[in-house]
N, C-alpha and C positions, 0 to 999 in steps of 0.2 A: 504494500499500500504506500501511496505517496504521502508526503506531509500534509498536502491539501485534504486528501480523503480522510486522514486521521483527524485533522482539525474540524472538519465538517462533522464527522462522526461523534467527536467529543461534544461539540456544540448541540447536535441533535439530542444526544443522551442527556445533557443538562436540561435542555428545553422540555423533553418529553417527561423527565422526572418532575419538573416544576409544574407542567400542566396537570400531571396526575394528582399533585397536591392541591393545586389552586383552582383549576378549571373543570377537569373531567370528574363528574359526579355520578358516574354510572354505578349503581349498586351491585352489579355483577363483578366488578373489579375489587378484589380483596386487597390484602396487604401485598403490593407488587413492588419489586425493586428492579430498576432497569440495570442490567449487568453489562451490557455492551451494545454498540451499534456498528455494524459493518456497511460501509457505503461503497457502491460500485465505482470503478475508476472514472466513469462518465458522470457521476453524481446523480444518475437518474433513479437509482434504487437504494433504499436504506432498509436493512434488515435489523430490527430492534429485538434484542434478546431480553427476557425478563425471567425472574424467579418469583415465586409466591409461597406464602405460608398456606398450609392446608393440604387436603387430600386431592386425589385425581379429579373429583367432581369440581372442587373449588378452582383447580388449575384451568379446567375446561371453561367454567364460567367466566374466569378472568380473561382468558383468551378470547372468548366471544365478545366480551365488553370492550377489550382493546381493539379488536378488529372492527368493531362498529364505530369506534372513535378515530380510526385511521384517517378518514377524510378530514376531520377537524384538525388532527395533528398535522397533516400535510399543509393545510391552509396556514396554520400557525407557524410552521417552519418557513414557508414562503414569505410570510409577513415579517416575522421577527429576525430571520437570519439573512434576509436580502439576497437570496440566491436567484440566479437568472431563471432556473427551473427547479421547482420543489420536487424532491425525489418521491417516488412511490413508496409508501411506508408499509412494511410487512412485519407483523409481530410473531415471534417464535419463543417458545418455552426454552429456557436454558437449564438443562439438568445438571450442570456442573456443581452448583452449591449443594444440591441434594445428594450427588454422588460423593462429594467430599464429606458430608455429614455422615453418610452410611460408612465410609471407609474409616472415619474417626471412631465411630461406635465399635467397628470390628477391631480396631487396634487397641481399644481400651478393655475389650472383653478379656477376662483371665483365661490363660491357656487351659486346655483340658487336663484333668488330673491323670491321664494315662501315662505309660512309660514309653 
């Protein structure tokens, strides 16, 4: 990735996180954290990764809420970041935090008492 796509991705990540706190009030979206944003080299597509607390059903509800807000998020990106063309926004669940938590639990388990 180039420095420009990195900078745009970081700006989008901060903006989406702020919008979730201040603007987007969809009850389907639970406690969501924006973990990363990957922007295509031509800045036409932005993949926004998130993690959330809760079970699989809550994750699905949050994803539906985020996807329904994608148009609003795109319009805010265009308005607030002054990009020539606002990227298409796609939300995706990021399982890395969940995997790290599961690995941490496994490492903390006491070893079996066998020989």
